[in-house]
TINUKOL-660837 format. One record per residue (C-alpha): x, y, z negated; residue number from 1. Coordinates in nm, 2 decimals. Example, Ala and Ser with C-alpha at 12.3 -4.5 7.8 and 13.67 -1.06 7.14 Angstrom:
// TINUKOL-660837
{u->1.23 v->-0.45 w->-0.78 lovex->1}
{u->1.37 v->-0.11 w->-0.71 lovex->2}
***
This chain:
// TINUKOL-660837
{u->-6.82 v->-3.91 w->-2.56 lovex->1}
{u->-6.42 v->-3.73 w->-2.52 lovex->2}
{u->-6.52 v->-3.62 w->-2.15 lovex->3}
{u->-6.81 v->-3.46 w->-2.27 lovex->4}
{u->-6.64 v->-3.24 w->-2.54 lovex->5}
{u->-6.35 v->-3.15 w->-2.29 lovex->6}
{u->-6.63 v->-3.02 w->-2.05 lovex->7}
{u->-6.79 v->-2.81 w->-2.28 lovex->8}
{u->-6.49 v->-2.67 w->-2.37 lovex->9}
{u->-6.37 v->-2.58 w->-2.05 lovex->10}
{u->-6.73 v->-2.40 w->-1.97 lovex->11}
{u->-6.68 v->-2.21 w->-2.27 lovex->12}
{u->-6.31 v->-2.11 w->-2.12 lovex->13}
{u->-6.45 v->-2.06 w->-1.82 lovex->14}
{u->-6.75 v->-1.85 w->-1.93 lovex->15}
{u->-6.48 v->-1.63 w->-2.17 lovex->16}
{u->-6.30 v->-1.59 w->-1.86 lovex->17}
{u->-6.52 v->-1.45 w->-1.68 lovex->18}
{u->-6.67 v->-1.22 w->-1.96 lovex->19}
{u->-6.32 v->-1.08 w->-1.98 lovex->20}
{u->-6.28 v->-1.01 w->-1.59 lovex->21}
{u->-6.61 v->-0.81 w->-1.60 lovex->22}
{u->-6.49 v->-0.63 w->-1.92 lovex->23}
{u->-6.10 v->-0.54 w->-1.75 lovex->24}
{u->-6.28 v->-0.44 w->-1.37 lovex->25}
{u->-6.50 v->-0.20 w->-1.60 lovex->26}
{u->-6.22 v->-0.01 w->-1.80 lovex->27}
{u->-6.06 v->0.01 w->-1.46 lovex->28}
{u->-6.08 v->0.33 w->-1.26 lovex->29}
{u->-5.94 v->0.50 w->-0.95 lovex->30}
{u->-5.77 v->0.82 w->-0.97 lovex->31}
{u->-5.80 v->1.05 w->-0.67 lovex->32}
{u->-5.54 v->1.34 w->-0.67 lovex->33}
{u->-5.47 v->1.69 w->-0.49 lovex->34}
{u->-5.09 v->1.79 w->-0.55 lovex->35}
{u->-4.88 v->2.08 w->-0.50 lovex->36}
{u->-4.51 v->2.04 w->-0.56 lovex->37}
{u->-4.29 v->2.33 w->-0.61 lovex->38}
{u->-4.07 v->2.43 w->-0.30 lovex->39}
{u->-3.69 v->2.48 w->-0.48 lovex->40}
{u->-3.60 v->2.61 w->-0.11 lovex->41}
{u->-3.78 v->2.88 w->-0.15 lovex->42}
{u->-3.93 v->2.95 w->-0.50 lovex->43}
{u->-4.13 v->3.26 w->-0.43 lovex->44}
{u->-4.39 v->3.08 w->-0.20 lovex->45}
{u->-4.61 v->2.76 w->-0.28 lovex->46}
{u->-4.49 v->2.39 w->-0.21 lovex->47}
{u->-4.72 v->2.21 w->0.05 lovex->48}
{u->-5.02 v->2.04 w->-0.05 lovex->49}
{u->-5.06 v->1.64 w->-0.08 lovex->50}
{u->-5.28 v->1.39 w->-0.22 lovex->51}
{u->-5.29 v->1.03 w->-0.30 lovex->52}
{u->-5.45 v->0.76 w->-0.53 lovex->53}
{u->-5.35 v->0.57 w->-0.83 lovex->54}
{u->-5.51 v->0.37 w->-1.11 lovex->55}
{u->-5.62 v->0.43 w->-1.47 lovex->56}
{u->-5.79 v->0.24 w->-1.78 lovex->57}
{u->-6.03 v->0.38 w->-2.00 lovex->58}
{u->-5.93 v->0.36 w->-2.41 lovex->59}
{u->-6.13 v->0.49 w->-2.68 lovex->60}
{u->-6.25 v->0.83 w->-2.73 lovex->61}
{u->-6.38 v->0.84 w->-2.36 lovex->62}
{u->-6.05 v->0.94 w->-2.23 lovex->63}
{u->-5.84 v->0.74 w->-1.92 lovex->64}
{u->-5.51 v->0.67 w->-1.97 lovex->65}
{u->-5.27 v->0.67 w->-1.65 lovex->66}
{u->-4.89 v->0.75 w->-1.55 lovex->67}
{u->-4.76 v->1.12 w->-1.59 lovex->68}
{u->-4.65 v->1.07 w->-1.17 lovex->69}
{u->-5.02 v->1.04 w->-1.08 lovex->70}
{u->-5.10 v->1.38 w->-1.26 lovex->71}
{u->-4.80 v->1.52 w->-1.16 lovex->72}
{u->-4.85 v->1.90 w->-1.06 lovex->73}
{u->-5.22 v->1.80 w->-0.98 lovex->74}
{u->-5.45 v->2.10 w->-0.82 lovex->75}
{u->-5.74 v->1.85 w->-0.79 lovex->76}
{u->-5.83 v->1.55 w->-1.00 lovex->77}
{u->-6.15 v->1.27 w->-0.93 lovex->78}
{u->-6.21 v->0.88 w->-1.05 lovex->79}
{u->-6.41 v->0.62 w->-0.96 lovex->80}
{u->-6.52 v->0.33 w->-1.11 lovex->81}
{u->-6.54 v->0.00 w->-1.01 lovex->82}
{u->-6.81 v->-0.08 w->-0.77 lovex->83}
{u->-6.92 v->0.27 w->-0.75 lovex->84}
{u->-6.91 v->0.53 w->-0.45 lovex->85}
{u->-6.95 v->0.83 w->-0.65 lovex->86}
{u->-6.60 v->1.02 w->-0.74 lovex->87}
{u->-6.63 v->1.24 w->-1.02 lovex->88}
{u->-6.42 v->1.57 w->-1.11 lovex->89}
{u->-6.15 v->1.49 w->-1.36 lovex->90}
{u->-5.89 v->1.70 w->-1.53 lovex->91}
{u->-5.58 v->1.67 w->-1.73 lovex->92}
{u->-5.64 v->1.64 w->-2.13 lovex->93}
{u->-5.24 v->1.56 w->-2.18 lovex->94}
{u->-4.93 v->1.45 w->-2.02 lovex->95}
{u->-4.62 v->1.29 w->-2.12 lovex->96}
{u->-4.37 v->1.28 w->-1.80 lovex->97}
{u->-4.07 v->1.13 w->-2.00 lovex->98}
{u->-4.27 v->0.83 w->-2.10 lovex->99}
{u->-4.51 v->0.82 w->-1.75 lovex->100}
{u->-4.79 v->0.86 w->-1.97 lovex->101}
{u->-5.09 v->1.09 w->-1.92 lovex->102}
{u->-5.48 v->1.12 w->-2.02 lovex->103}
{u->-5.73 v->1.25 w->-1.82 lovex->104}
{u->-6.09 v->1.32 w->-1.91 lovex->105}
{u->-6.44 v->1.36 w->-1.74 lovex->106}
{u->-6.67 v->1.63 w->-1.84 lovex->107}
{u->-6.95 v->1.46 w->-1.72 lovex->108}
{u->-7.06 v->1.17 w->-2.00 lovex->109}
{u->-7.24 v->1.02 w->-1.70 lovex->110}
{u->-6.91 v->0.88 w->-1.55 lovex->111}
{u->-6.88 v->0.65 w->-1.89 lovex->112}
{u->-7.23 v->0.46 w->-1.84 lovex->113}
{u->-7.20 v->0.08 w->-1.81 lovex->114}
{u->-6.79 v->0.13 w->-1.84 lovex->115}
{u->-6.60 v->-0.08 w->-2.17 lovex->116}
{u->-6.31 v->0.06 w->-2.38 lovex->117}
{u->-5.98 v->-0.10 w->-2.33 lovex->118}
{u->-5.90 v->-0.33 w->-2.60 lovex->119}
{u->-5.53 v->-0.28 w->-2.71 lovex->120}
{u->-5.28 v->-0.58 w->-2.73 lovex->121}
{u->-4.93 v->-0.60 w->-2.84 lovex->122}
{u->-4.58 v->-0.63 w->-2.68 lovex->123}
{u->-4.57 v->-0.93 w->-2.45 lovex->124}
{u->-4.28 v->-1.21 w->-2.44 lovex->125}
{u->-4.12 v->-1.37 w->-2.16 lovex->126}
{u->-4.31 v->-1.62 w->-1.97 lovex->127}
{u->-4.63 v->-1.47 w->-2.06 lovex->128}
{u->-4.89 v->-1.46 w->-1.81 lovex->129}
{u->-5.00 v->-1.12 w->-1.73 lovex->130}
{u->-5.32 v->-0.97 w->-1.47 lovex->131}
{u->-5.26 v->-0.64 w->-1.36 lovex->132}
{u->-5.60 v->-0.44 w->-1.20 lovex->133}
{u->-5.55 v->-0.13 w->-1.01 lovex->134}
{u->-5.63 v->0.03 w->-0.64 lovex->135}
{u->-5.32 v->-0.04 w->-0.46 lovex->136}
{u->-5.26 v->0.02 w->-0.04 lovex->137}
{u->-5.46 v->-0.22 w->0.14 lovex->138}
{u->-5.80 v->-0.18 w->0.06 lovex->139}
{u->-6.07 v->0.03 w->-0.13 lovex->140}
{u->-6.16 v->-0.20 w->-0.36 lovex->141}
{u->-6.03 v->-0.33 w->-0.71 lovex->142}
{u->-5.77 v->-0.52 w->-0.68 lovex->143}
{u->-5.58 v->-0.79 w->-0.92 lovex->144}
{u->-5.29 v->-0.95 w->-0.91 lovex->145}
{u->-5.18 v->-1.22 w->-1.18 lovex->146}
{u->-4.78 v->-1.31 w->-1.27 lovex->147}
{u->-4.55 v->-1.37 w->-1.54 lovex->148}
{u->-4.29 v->-1.12 w->-1.78 lovex->149}
{u->-3.99 v->-1.18 w->-1.64 lovex->150}
{u->-3.84 v->-0.97 w->-1.92 lovex->151}
{u->-3.85 v->-0.68 w->-2.22 lovex->152}
{u->-3.55 v->-0.46 w->-2.25 lovex->153}
{u->-3.44 v->-0.10 w->-2.18 lovex->154}
{u->-3.49 v->0.00 w->-1.80 lovex->155}
{u->-3.47 v->0.39 w->-1.65 lovex->156}
{u->-3.79 v->0.54 w->-1.58 lovex->157}
{u->-3.74 v->0.71 w->-1.23 lovex->158}
{u->-4.02 v->0.99 w->-1.28 lovex->159}
{u->-3.84 v->1.14 w->-1.57 lovex->160}
{u->-3.50 v->0.98 w->-1.51 lovex->161}
{u->-3.57 v->0.82 w->-1.93 lovex->162}
{u->-3.45 v->0.49 w->-2.01 lovex->163}
{u->-3.69 v->0.38 w->-2.22 lovex->164}
{u->-3.86 v->0.05 w->-2.35 lovex->165}
{u->-4.02 v->-0.15 w->-2.03 lovex->166}
{u->-4.20 v->-0.47 w->-1.92 lovex->167}
{u->-4.08 v->-0.64 w->-1.63 lovex->168}
{u->-4.32 v->-0.86 w->-1.43 lovex->169}
{u->-4.35 v->-1.04 w->-1.12 lovex->170}
{u->-4.72 v->-1.00 w->-1.06 lovex->171}
{u->-4.77 v->-0.75 w->-0.73 lovex->172}
{u->-4.72 v->-0.42 w->-0.80 lovex->173}
{u->-4.75 v->-0.13 w->-0.51 lovex->174}
{u->-4.85 v->0.24 w->-0.48 lovex->175}
{u->-5.17 v->0.32 w->-0.58 lovex->176}
{u->-5.14 v->0.02 w->-0.88 lovex->177}
{u->-5.00 v->0.34 w->-1.08 lovex->178}
{u->-5.15 v->0.38 w->-1.42 lovex->179}
{u->-5.33 v->0.02 w->-1.39 lovex->180}
{u->-5.40 v->-0.13 w->-1.67 lovex->181}
{u->-5.20 v->-0.48 w->-1.69 lovex->182}
{u->-5.33 v->-0.75 w->-1.95 lovex->183}
{u->-5.31 v->-1.01 w->-2.13 lovex->184}
{u->-5.59 v->-1.22 w->-2.24 lovex->185}
{u->-5.82 v->-0.96 w->-2.22 lovex->186}
{u->-5.60 v->-0.69 w->-2.42 lovex->187}
{u->-5.43 v->-0.40 w->-2.26 lovex->188}
{u->-5.07 v->-0.45 w->-2.27 lovex->189}
{u->-4.96 v->-0.14 w->-2.08 lovex->190}
{u->-5.03 v->0.04 w->-1.77 lovex->191}
{u->-4.81 v->-0.01 w->-1.44 lovex->192}
{u->-4.54 v->0.25 w->-1.32 lovex->193}
{u->-4.30 v->0.14 w->-1.07 lovex->194}
{u->-4.12 v->-0.15 w->-0.87 lovex->195}
{u->-3.81 v->-0.20 w->-0.75 lovex->196}
{u->-3.72 v->-0.07 w->-0.44 lovex->197}
{u->-3.51 v->-0.34 w->-0.23 lovex->198}
{u->-3.59 v->-0.62 w->-0.44 lovex->199}
{u->-3.86 v->-0.87 w->-0.46 lovex->200}
{u->-4.11 v->-0.94 w->-0.73 lovex->201}
{u->-4.02 v->-0.70 w->-0.95 lovex->202}
{u->-4.26 v->-0.43 w->-1.13 lovex->203}
{u->-4.29 v->-0.27 w->-1.44 lovex->204}
{u->-4.50 v->-0.14 w->-1.69 lovex->205}
{u->-4.52 v->0.09 w->-1.94 lovex->206}
{u->-4.56 v->-0.10 w->-2.28 lovex->207}
{u->-4.80 v->-0.07 w->-2.57 lovex->208}
{u->-4.50 v->0.09 w->-2.85 lovex->209}
{u->-4.46 v->0.41 w->-2.57 lovex->210}
{u->-4.84 v->0.46 w->-2.51 lovex->211}
{u->-4.92 v->0.41 w->-2.90 lovex->212}
{u->-4.62 v->0.67 w->-2.97 lovex->213}
{u->-4.77 v->0.89 w->-2.70 lovex->214}
{u->-5.10 v->0.90 w->-2.83 lovex->215}
{u->-5.02 v->0.90 w->-3.22 lovex->216}
{u->-4.81 v->1.23 w->-3.06 lovex->217}
{u->-5.10 v->1.43 w->-2.91 lovex->218}
{u->-5.32 v->1.37 w->-3.23 lovex->219}
{u->-5.26 v->1.76 w->-3.34 lovex->220}
{u->-5.36 v->1.85 w->-2.99 lovex->221}
{u->-5.02 v->1.90 w->-2.88 lovex->222}
{u->-4.75 v->1.63 w->-2.69 lovex->223}
{u->-4.38 v->1.72 w->-2.82 lovex->224}
{u->-4.21 v->1.45 w->-2.64 lovex->225}
{u->-3.97 v->1.14 w->-2.69 lovex->226}
{u->-3.69 v->1.24 w->-2.87 lovex->227}
{u->-3.28 v->1.16 w->-2.78 lovex->228}
{u->-3.02 v->1.17 w->-2.99 lovex->229}
{u->-2.79 v->1.37 w->-2.75 lovex->230}
{u->-2.45 v->1.18 w->-2.78 lovex->231}
{u->-2.26 v->1.06 w->-2.50 lovex->232}
{u->-2.10 v->0.71 w->-2.65 lovex->233}
{u->-1.92 v->0.44 w->-2.52 lovex->234}
{u->-1.86 v->0.05 w->-2.64 lovex->235}
{u->-1.61 v->-0.08 w->-2.90 lovex->236}
{u->-1.51 v->-0.40 w->-2.78 lovex->237}
{u->-1.13 v->-0.31 w->-2.80 lovex->238}
{u->-0.98 v->-0.42 w->-3.13 lovex->239}
{u->-0.73 v->-0.20 w->-3.15 lovex->240}
{u->-0.99 v->0.11 w->-3.06 lovex->241}
{u->-1.19 v->-0.06 w->-3.37 lovex->242}
{u->-0.90 v->-0.08 w->-3.57 lovex->243}
{u->-0.82 v->0.29 w->-3.52 lovex->244}
{u->-1.18 v->0.37 w->-3.60 lovex->245}
{u->-1.15 v->0.15 w->-3.91 lovex->246}
{u->-1.44 v->-0.04 w->-3.80 lovex->247}
{u->-1.50 v->-0.38 w->-3.98 lovex->248}
{u->-1.43 v->-0.69 w->-3.73 lovex->249}
{u->-1.85 v->-0.78 w->-3.71 lovex->250}
{u->-1.87 v->-0.68 w->-3.37 lovex->251}
{u->-2.10 v->-0.31 w->-3.48 lovex->252}
{u->-2.06 v->0.01 w->-3.38 lovex->253}
{u->-2.02 v->0.24 w->-3.12 lovex->254}
{u->-1.79 v->0.55 w->-3.04 lovex->255}
{u->-1.95 v->0.90 w->-3.00 lovex->256}
{u->-1.73 v->1.08 w->-2.73 lovex->257}
{u->-2.00 v->1.39 w->-2.67 lovex->258}
{u->-2.25 v->1.56 w->-2.88 lovex->259}
{u->-2.50 v->1.80 w->-2.71 lovex->260}
{u->-2.53 v->2.15 w->-2.87 lovex->261}
{u->-2.87 v->2.21 w->-2.98 lovex->262}
{u->-2.96 v->1.80 w->-2.97 lovex->263}
{u->-3.09 v->1.59 w->-3.23 lovex->264}
{u->-2.73 v->1.50 w->-3.37 lovex->265}
{u->-2.55 v->1.80 w->-3.35 lovex->266}
{u->-2.55 v->1.92 w->-3.67 lovex->267}
{u->-2.54 v->1.54 w->-3.80 lovex->268}
{u->-2.27 v->1.35 w->-3.59 lovex->269}
{u->-1.93 v->1.46 w->-3.45 lovex->270}
{u->-1.69 v->1.33 w->-3.15 lovex->271}
{u->-1.48 v->1.02 w->-3.25 lovex->272}
{u->-1.78 v->0.91 w->-3.52 lovex->273}
{u->-1.83 v->0.59 w->-3.52 lovex->274}
{u->-2.21 v->0.49 w->-3.54 lovex->275}
{u->-2.28 v->0.16 w->-3.68 lovex->276}
{u->-2.66 v->0.18 w->-3.79 lovex->277}
{u->-2.98 v->0.34 w->-3.75 lovex->278}
{u->-3.26 v->0.32 w->-3.98 lovex->279}
{u->-3.03 v->0.04 w->-4.14 lovex->280}
{u->-3.04 v->-0.20 w->-3.80 lovex->281}
{u->-2.71 v->-0.27 w->-3.71 lovex->282}
{u->-2.55 v->-0.14 w->-3.35 lovex->283}
{u->-2.37 v->-0.39 w->-3.19 lovex->284}
{u->-2.05 v->-0.31 w->-3.01 lovex->285}
{u->-2.20 v->-0.29 w->-2.68 lovex->286}
{u->-2.48 v->-0.07 w->-2.80 lovex->287}
{u->-2.74 v->-0.30 w->-2.85 lovex->288}
{u->-2.95 v->-0.40 w->-3.14 lovex->289}
{u->-3.16 v->-0.72 w->-3.23 lovex->290}
{u->-3.50 v->-0.74 w->-3.03 lovex->291}
{u->-3.71 v->-1.02 w->-3.21 lovex->292}
{u->-3.60 v->-1.35 w->-3.17 lovex->293}
{u->-3.27 v->-1.41 w->-2.92 lovex->294}
{u->-3.31 v->-1.07 w->-2.73 lovex->295}
{u->-3.14 v->-0.75 w->-2.74 lovex->296}
{u->-3.18 v->-0.42 w->-2.61 lovex->297}
{u->-3.01 v->-0.10 w->-2.62 lovex->298}
{u->-3.03 v->0.15 w->-2.96 lovex->299}
{u->-3.20 v->0.41 w->-2.80 lovex->300}
{u->-3.53 v->0.20 w->-2.86 lovex->301}
{u->-3.52 v->0.31 w->-3.20 lovex->302}
{u->-3.50 v->0.71 w->-3.11 lovex->303}
{u->-3.76 v->0.72 w->-2.84 lovex->304}
{u->-4.03 v->0.52 w->-3.10 lovex->305}
{u->-4.00 v->0.82 w->-3.36 lovex->306}
{u->-4.21 v->1.15 w->-3.34 lovex->307}
{u->-4.03 v->1.51 w->-3.31 lovex->308}
{u->-3.96 v->1.63 w->-3.65 lovex->309}
{u->-3.93 v->1.30 w->-3.80 lovex->310}
{u->-3.57 v->1.21 w->-3.98 lovex->311}
{u->-3.39 v->0.90 w->-3.91 lovex->312}
{u->-3.08 v->0.73 w->-4.16 lovex->313}
{u->-2.75 v->0.71 w->-3.93 lovex->314}
{u->-2.46 v->0.51 w->-4.08 lovex->315}
{u->-2.14 v->0.60 w->-3.98 lovex->316}
{u->-1.72 v->0.58 w->-3.96 lovex->317}
{u->-1.59 v->0.88 w->-4.00 lovex->318}
{u->-1.21 v->0.90 w->-4.04 lovex->319}
{u->-1.25 v->0.53 w->-4.21 lovex->320}
{u->-1.50 v->0.61 w->-4.45 lovex->321}
{u->-1.88 v->0.50 w->-4.41 lovex->322}
{u->-2.16 v->0.76 w->-4.48 lovex->323}
{u->-2.49 v->0.80 w->-4.43 lovex->324}
{u->-2.64 v->1.08 w->-4.21 lovex->325}
{u->-2.96 v->1.22 w->-4.19 lovex->326}
{u->-3.06 v->1.33 w->-3.85 lovex->327}
{u->-3.40 v->1.51 w->-3.71 lovex->328}
{u->-3.58 v->1.41 w->-3.42 lovex->329}
{u->-3.59 v->1.69 w->-3.10 lovex->330}
{u->-3.62 v->1.65 w->-2.77 lovex->331}
{u->-3.35 v->1.64 w->-2.49 lovex->332}
{u->-3.13 v->1.92 w->-2.47 lovex->333}
{u->-2.93 v->1.87 w->-2.13 lovex->334}
{u->-2.70 v->2.13 w->-1.97 lovex->335}
{u->-2.87 v->2.10 w->-1.61 lovex->336}
{u->-3.25 v->1.99 w->-1.66 lovex->337}
{u->-3.36 v->1.65 w->-1.51 lovex->338}
{u->-3.72 v->1.65 w->-1.36 lovex->339}
{u->-3.97 v->1.84 w->-1.44 lovex->340}
{u->-4.32 v->1.87 w->-1.37 lovex->341}
{u->-4.62 v->2.11 w->-1.37 lovex->342}
{u->-4.42 v->2.44 w->-1.37 lovex->343}
{u->-4.31 v->2.68 w->-1.12 lovex->344}
{u->-3.89 v->2.73 w->-1.08 lovex->345}
{u->-3.77 v->3.01 w->-1.20 lovex->346}
{u->-3.57 v->3.24 w->-1.03 lovex->347}
{u->-3.41 v->3.61 w->-1.02 lovex->348}
{u->-3.32 v->3.86 w->-0.66 lovex->349}
{u->-3.03 v->4.12 w->-0.68 lovex->350}
{u->-2.94 v->4.31 w->-0.38 lovex->351}
{u->-3.08 v->4.00 w->-0.15 lovex->352}
{u->-2.93 v->3.74 w->-0.36 lovex->353}
{u->-3.13 v->3.48 w->-0.50 lovex->354}
{u->-3.06 v->3.36 w->-0.83 lovex->355}
{u->-3.16 v->3.00 w->-1.00 lovex->356}
{u->-3.10 v->2.78 w->-1.27 lovex->357}
{u->-2.94 v->2.46 w->-1.16 lovex->358}
{u->-3.14 v->2.15 w->-1.20 lovex->359}
{u->-3.22 v->1.81 w->-1.04 lovex->360}
{u->-3.45 v->1.97 w->-0.79 lovex->361}
{u->-3.28 v->2.24 w->-0.70 lovex->362}
{u->-2.95 v->1.99 w->-0.62 lovex->363}
{u->-3.21 v->1.74 w->-0.41 lovex->364}
{u->-3.37 v->2.09 w->-0.21 lovex->365}
{u->-3.05 v->2.28 w->-0.17 lovex->366}
{u->-2.73 v->2.02 w->-0.16 lovex->367}
{u->-2.43 v->2.04 w->-0.35 lovex->368}
{u->-2.09 v->1.96 w->-0.35 lovex->369}
{u->-1.91 v->1.74 w->-0.61 lovex->370}
{u->-1.83 v->1.97 w->-0.85 lovex->371}
{u->-2.24 v->2.08 w->-0.91 lovex->372}
{u->-2.32 v->1.74 w->-0.92 lovex->373}
{u->-2.05 v->1.63 w->-1.20 lovex->374}
{u->-2.20 v->1.93 w->-1.39 lovex->375}
{u->-2.56 v->1.73 w->-1.34 lovex->376}
{u->-2.42 v->1.37 w->-1.47 lovex->377}
{u->-2.16 v->1.44 w->-1.71 lovex->378}
{u->-2.24 v->1.81 w->-1.83 lovex->379}
{u->-2.34 v->1.89 w->-2.17 lovex->380}
{u->-2.49 v->2.20 w->-2.32 lovex->381}
{u->-2.25 v->2.39 w->-2.55 lovex->382}
{u->-2.29 v->2.70 w->-2.79 lovex->383}
{u->-2.13 v->2.86 w->-2.53 lovex->384}
{u->-2.27 v->2.74 w->-2.21 lovex->385}
{u->-2.63 v->2.64 w->-2.22 lovex->386}
{u->-2.73 v->2.72 w->-1.87 lovex->387}
{u->-2.57 v->2.68 w->-1.54 lovex->388}
{u->-2.70 v->2.97 w->-1.30 lovex->389}
{u->-2.63 v->2.95 w->-0.96 lovex->390}
{u->-2.65 v->3.15 w->-0.61 lovex->391}
{u->-2.90 v->2.96 w->-0.44 lovex->392}
{u->-2.98 v->3.24 w->-0.15 lovex->393}
***
């Protein structure tokens, strides 16, 4: 009798797994793109066109969720369903390059016939089993790889150079997987977006908190971006420093060393402040905050989950006295802009001399000495200097 019950349970689990797999396949699409990146070495001429493939997942509202870098500088997009040979023209509806998220649409409603909308899940835990669906290099059919969650934490997104929450997994993620869904128990827990070069079995997933923040952001018909505090800070592990700042000996607080002009913190925080709490959550002396059970992550995650225009409460120790200040959330303010997409470079020609705003793309295209690179790495905008202009030619 017991063996019969076990057999029935096993059969039910097998049927459920097969059903989930069919749904996940029908929610996954392949994206073909043709893109033309700007030529920062010669900004007056268009860049060369190139192409490639990525992956995406169908979500509520007959939309396709994918990565920002899949649609960056796109001139033409088309999508293909699993098991279908027809490609349907698509277009970008919204893109958030900072968080590696984008939504594209297909005007031909017949595309969505026999497809499934992915069900949203949550943030997985360490050692949870996940499956990556997509169309990586090496074939034209749908690929499925499985692995476990190695860690959940803040990491640098190579496409935007922003440090944001990400899920690390040992499931294989390769070129072409970008934007493809990552499932846990049949529910979407993120989209694949990058792997670690020079390392083995390290891939990264944009998690649901970042995706849901993006989808909430675009509800008003525009994308405002992920806010930043706009400060530089240092740890306060030194007891003498803590005593000088008037900090309690509870291992909380970081020292604000710079505040960017025009950033969220410009009129709220000051150099020399000790930032101890955000929205009542205590910041450790190393800049981390409690995260679930016994995990800790960078406190910037608290900021990145907010929408532009929202206000946060920041607790600071200023002049030895504790006070609470309101900080309105704004996008990043940079002296030298980081990676930018879907826009032509700005330039001005006077008497045969080409002037251009300094940017990471210009540095990559034209090269730069240590002094110029230090402006990109260490510079912050001030009331007197909000932009750096250089002679390009």
